[in-house]
Structure formats: structure tokens, C-alpha cells
C-alpha positions in Angstrom: 228.0 83.4 21.9 225.5 84.9 24.3 225.5 87.9 26.7 225.9 86.7 30.2 226.6 89.6 32.6 227.5 93.2 32.7 229.2 95.8 34.9 228.4 99.5 35.0 230.7 102.3 36.2 230.0 106.0 36.8 233.0 108.3 36.4 233.7 112.0 37.1 236.5 113.6 35.1 237.4 117.1 36.2 238.9 119.1 33.3 242.2 120.9 33.7 240.6 124.1 32.2 237.1 125.1 31.0 236.0 124.0 27.6 233.1 125.3 25.6 231.8 127.6 22.9 229.6 130.6 22.2 226.7 128.9 24.0 228.1 126.6 26.8 230.9 126.2 29.3 231.9 123.0 31.0 234.4 122.2 33.7 234.1 118.5 33.9 232.8 115.3 32.2 230.4 112.8 33.8 230.6 109.4 32.1 228.9 106.0 32.1 231.1 103.0 31.3 229.5 99.6 30.4 231.3 96.3 30.2 229.4 93.5 28.6 230.6 89.9 29.0 229.7 86.8 27.0 229.5 83.2 28.0 232.7 82.7 26.0 234.6 85.1 28.2 234.8 88.0 25.8 234.3 91.5 27.2 233.1 94.6 25.3 233.5 98.1 26.6 231.5 101.2 25.9 231.7 104.8 27.2 229.3 107.7 26.9 229.8 111.2 28.3 227.3 113.7 29.6 228.2 117.3 29.8 226.5 120.1 31.7 224.8 118.0 34.4 225.6 115.1 36.6 224.6 111.6 35.7 222.4 109.6 38.1 224.0 107.9 41.0 225.4 104.5 40.2 222.7 102.6 42.1 220.0 104.4 40.1 221.9 103.9 36.9 221.9 100.1 37.6 218.2 100.2 38.4 217.5 101.9 35.1 219.7 99.6 33.2 218.1 96.5 34.8 214.6 97.8 34.0 215.0 99.3 30.5 217.9 97.6 28.8 219.3 94.4 30.3 216.2 92.2 29.8 216.7 92.6 26.0 220.4 91.8 26.2 220.6 88.9 28.7 221.1 85.7 26.7 221.1 87.4 23.3 223.7 87.1 20.6 225.6 90.5 20.2 225.3 90.2 16.4 221.6 89.9 16.6 221.1 92.9 18.9 223.5 95.2 17.1 222.1 94.5 13.7 218.4 94.7 14.7 216.5 97.4 12.8 214.1 99.2 15.1 211.3 101.7 14.4 212.0 105.0 16.2 208.5 106.3 16.7 206.5 107.7 19.6 207.6 106.9 23.1 210.6 104.8 22.1 212.5 107.8 20.6 215.3 108.5 23.0 213.7 106.3 25.6 216.9 104.7 26.8 219.9 106.6 28.2 222.2 103.7 27.4 221.9 103.4 23.6 225.4 104.6 22.7 227.2 102.8 25.4 225.5 99.5 24.6 226.1 99.8 20.9 229.8 100.6 21.4 230.3 97.6 23.7 228.4 95.3 21.2 230.6 96.4 18.2 233.7 95.7 20.4 232.4 92.2 21.2 231.5 91.4 17.6 234.9 92.3 16.3 236.6 90.5 19.1 234.6 87.4 18.4 235.8 87.5 14.8 239.4 88.3 15.9 239.3 91.5 13.8 240.1 95.2 14.6 236.7 97.0 14.5 237.6 99.1 11.4 238.1 95.8 9.5 234.7 94.6 10.5 233.3 97.9 9.3 234.9 97.3 5.9 237.9 99.7 6.3 240.9 99.1 4.1 243.1 101.9 5.5 244.3 102.5 9.0 244.5 106.3 9.2 242.3 109.3 8.6 243.2 113.0 8.7 242.6 114.6 12.1 242.4 118.2 13.3 243.2 119.6 16.7 240.1 121.2 18.2 240.8 123.8 20.8 237.4 124.3 22.5 238.8 127.6 23.4 236.0 130.1 23.8 236.5 130.5 27.6 240.3 130.4 27.6 242.6 133.3 27.9 244.8 134.1 25.0 247.8 132.6 26.8 245.8 129.4 27.5 244.7 129.3 23.8 248.3 129.7 22.6 249.4 126.8 24.9 246.8 124.5 23.3 247.8 125.5 19.8 251.5 124.9 20.6 250.6 121.5 22.0 248.7 120.5 18.8 251.6 121.8 16.7 254.1 119.8 18.6 251.9 116.7 18.3 252.1 117.1 14.5 248.6 118.3 13.6 248.2 119.9 10.2 244.7 121.3 10.8 242.9 123.1 13.6 239.4 124.2 14.6 238.8 127.2 16.8 235.8 128.8 18.3 234.2 132.0 17.0 230.8 133.5 17.5 231.8 136.3 19.9 229.4 139.3 19.8 232.5 141.4 18.9 233.9 140.4 15.5 237.3 141.8 16.6 237.5 139.0 19.2 237.0 136.4 16.5 239.6 138.0 14.3 242.1 138.2 17.1 241.7 134.5 17.8 242.2 133.6 14.2 245.4 135.8 14.1 246.7 133.9 17.2 246.0 130.6 15.5 247.9 131.6 12.4 250.8 132.9 14.4 251.2 129.7 16.4 250.3 127.1 13.6 251.6 128.9 10.6 249.9 129.6 7.2 249.8 126.1 5.9 247.5 124.1 8.3 243.8 124.0 7.4 241.8 126.4 9.7 238.2 125.5 10.6 236.0 127.7 12.7 232.9 126.8 14.7 230.2 129.3 15.9 227.8 126.8 17.5 224.7 128.4 16.1 225.7 131.9 17.3 224.3 133.9 14.3 221.4 134.6 12.0 222.0 133.7 8.3 222.7 137.3 7.4 225.2 137.7 10.2 226.9 134.5 9.2 227.2 135.8 5.7 228.6 139.1 6.8 231.1 137.5 9.2 232.4 135.0 6.6 233.0 137.9 4.1 234.7 139.9 6.8 237.1 137.1 7.7 238.0 136.6 4.1 238.5 140.4 3.6 240.9 140.3 6.6 243.0 137.6 4.8 241.8 134.4 6.5 241.1 131.3 4.4 238.6 129.1 6.2 238.5 125.4 5.4 235.0 125.1 6.8 232.5 127.0 8.8 230.8 124.8 11.3 227.2 125.3 12.7 226.9 129.0 12.0 223.1 129.2 12.4 220.2 127.3 14.0 220.3 123.6 13.1 216.7 123.7 11.8 217.1 126.7 9.4 217.3 124.7 6.2 216.6 127.8 4.1 219.4 129.7 5.8 221.9 126.8 5.3 220.9 126.5 1.7 221.5 130.2 1.2 224.9 130.0 2.8 225.9 127.0 0.7 224.9 128.8 -2.5 226.2 132.3 -1.6 229.6 131.3 -0.1 231.9 129.8 -2.8 235.1 130.2 -0.8 234.5 127.9 2.2 232.5 124.8 3.1 229.5 124.8 5.4 229.8 122.0 7.9 226.7 121.0 9.9 224.6 118.1 11.1 226.3 117.4 14.5 223.2 118.4 16.4 220.7 116.5 14.3 219.5 112.9 14.3 219.4 110.9 11.1 216.1 112.4 9.8 217.5 115.9 10.3 220.7 115.0 8.4 218.5 113.6 5.6 216.6 116.8 5.4 219.9 118.8 5.1 221.0 116.7 2.2 217.6 116.9 0.5 217.6 120.7 0.8 221.1 121.1 -0.6 221.9 122.8 2.7 225.2 121.3 3.7 228.7 121.0 2.1 230.2 118.7 4.7 227.9 116.5 6.8 229.0 116.0 10.4 228.0 112.4 11.2 229.0 112.7 14.9 226.8 110.0 16.5 226.7 106.2 17.0 228.6 103.9 14.7 225.5 102.4 13.1 223.8 105.8 12.5 227.1 107.4 11.3 227.5 104.6 8.7 223.9 105.1 7.5 224.3 108.8 7.3 227.6 108.6 5.5 226.1 106.2 3.0 223.2 108.7 2.4 225.6 111.6 2.1 227.5 109.6 -0.6 224.3 109.4 -2.6 224.3 113.2 -2.7 228.0 113.6 -3.4 228.6 115.2 0.0 231.7 114.3 2.1 231.5 113.8 5.8 233.4 114.7 8.9 233.4 113.0 12.3 233.2 114.9 15.6 234.4 114.0 19.0 233.6 110.4 20.2 234.4 109.1 23.7 237.8 107.4 23.8 238.2 108.4 20.1 236.5 105.1 19.1 235.0 106.9 16.1 238.4 106.4 14.3 237.2 103.0 13.3 234.1 104.4 11.5 236.1 107.3 10.1 238.7 105.2 8.4 235.9 103.0 6.9 234.1 105.9 5.2 235.1 106.4 1.6 235.1 110.3 1.9 235.7 111.5 5.5 237.6 114.8 5.2 238.6 115.0 8.9 238.1 113.5 12.3 238.0 115.8 15.4 240.5 115.5 18.3 240.0 117.7 21.4 242.5 115.9 23.7 239.8 115.4 26.3 240.1 113.8 29.7 238.4 110.5 28.8 241.6 109.3 27.3 243.1 108.8 30.8 240.8 105.8 31.2 242.5 103.9 28.4 245.7 101.9 28.8 246.7 102.6 25.2 244.7 105.6 23.8 244.2 106.1 20.1 247.4 107.4 18.5 247.6 110.6 16.5 250.7 111.2 14.4 251.7 113.6 11.6 248.2 114.9 11.3 246.4 111.6 11.2 244.4 109.5 13.6 245.5 105.8 13.6 243.1 103.0 14.0 244.6 100.3 16.2 245.2 96.9 14.8 244.2 95.2 18.1 241.0 93.2 18.1 237.8 95.0 18.9 238.0 98.8 19.2 241.4 98.1 20.8 240.8 100.2 23.9 241.4 98.4 27.3 240.4 100.2 30.5 243.1 101.3 32.8 241.8 99.8 36.0 243.8 102.2 38.3 242.5 105.2 36.4 239.0 103.8 36.5 239.2 103.3 40.2 240.5 106.8 40.7 237.8 108.6 38.7 234.9 106.3 39.6 232.0 107.7 41.6 230.9 105.2 44.3 227.5 103.9 44.7 
């Protein structure tokens, strides 16, 4: 089996309402879709999403891909490429904008070649993992926030994550109150500040939330990602909730978090290969993992293969309109499809509708 040809698509996905957090606000998604085809007729699909700025025009994307990436893929065996260990040093760190989209397409091809669902190729023995509804609500009105919570409740979610980090602590408390009103007292409640605070402010806020009667399952990214001393302090000083971080860090940053005893739940939100390596390292330290948003929810395959993944994130984002059969969520779980590959086939009509020409 050898890689024979490819097709690139650029898509623009306007969002029905703004999403974001204490630091950013987005009104659309820009995405790159790659289809890799082998000489045996198999086709693997990858999607990556860029927020906050447009992608290059499709013509320029193809020129970049032809220059940087395709020469190393053409004629290669997908297994050989996907399992190659590279040395990320100097100018090759982050040099290609196509790393994630290529890797996803390669994993799709490998599992299709073996006639396996991707989670089976990754060693998974179960088909579901707990999932939480993530509201991305910082820029929503209270009514819009309630509507999102009600939709998650009706979809059967048993856990939710909401945004905090407002300069006025009363705003955070009001949002947590609305979440409890709409979801009830039983679902796990996670909160995410997106690095809004200093370590002392994070400590004060967590105590204030608890004093107001809110039990928090985890606090995500309360302080700057590089503040290992601050994270270590929070982990040691806060016995009543978990500190979740790592989303914004590469593998070496995640390793430093673990070495410093500065994390309670490691967020391994990244590529499949790197997520697996980080989850294996977290296991050495006895630390569970969580998995953040992944385009088309393809991360469900990695999540069900991890021995201790507490939750997978679901934000109900626009990219799912591109799939004929999106990943299912039921009764608070994400379900890994039993179809070969990652199990996600592009909806050609939706792709044509959202594609950006030339």
C-alpha cells in the first residue's frame, strides 16, 4: 500500500453564536481538510481547524503542501510515515501547518487497511467514554447560556463545563447558579478560566466558590501555563477539587507538569500519537487524563483506548455538519463507531456548501 494522490479543501464554518472564554472570542471556524488516497483505492480523511484568523487561500495551501509535505508522502507506506520517530529540534519544530491533518488521515488509512475501527487499532477494548457538554459560553447572554445547557441536558449529558474568569466574581457565581438550575445538582460541574488569574486569585476564587456551595469536579487552566510553582501550589493547597491543565502545552511542557507534581488531571488535547505518549507518561505518575475538543470528535478513538480517561469534551461545534454520520453521544457517553477507520465519511453536499473556492 502506497500513497498515490491527495485532495485538499478549505472550509469556512460560520458559527450560530459567538464562542470563547475570558481571553478570546470567535464567530467562525476556518478549516483544512485533507484526503489521502492509496494505490489500493483506500481514502483517509483528516480535518484541522484554525480559529481567530483565516487560513491561506486554497491555491496557496496547495503550494505549501506540495513544497513542504507531499514529497515525503508520495509513494510512502502510511504505516511507515505514521510510526516514524522524528527529532523536534531547531527549525523543524512547528515547521509544517499540516501535521495534524496528515496524521489523522494516516491513522484513518491504517485502520481501514486492517479492516478495523481506529479505536481497535489503538488497543481499545471498550466503545464508550464519559463525555461532558462544554458551553463555551463567556460571550453568551444568560438566555443563550440557558438554551445551551437545556440542549445538553436533553441530549443526556451528565457533566458540563462552563467558563469563568470574569473580573467580577459575582458573574462567575451567577453562571454557576444558572448551570445548577438547568442541569440539577447531580451532574459533575467543571469550570475553565483560560489562564485568567494569578495563583493567589485562583486560590481565593476556588475557596469562594466552595463557600457559596458549589462543588467543582475540576478547575481547568486557572493560571499561566508556564507557572509550574503556581500549579504545584494549587494542587497541594486545594484538596476539594482537581486541577486540570496541559491543553496549551506540547509534550515537553506536559512532561514538566508531571515532574513538578503540578497537575491533577492532564489534558492531552493534541494529535493521536502525542496524546498516546502523554497519556502513557501520565500513567507513570498515577495521573488521569482528559481529552479536549478534537475536529469531528475523532479523539473519541484515543479516549476509549486510554486506561484512565476521566472525560472527553463535546462542544457541539459546526465541524460536525461535514460528517455524514457524526460521532454519537448518548446517556453521558461518547460512542466510538464500529466502522472501519475513524468512521467519519465526508458529507459531499455540506463540503461543497462550506468550501472556500480557489
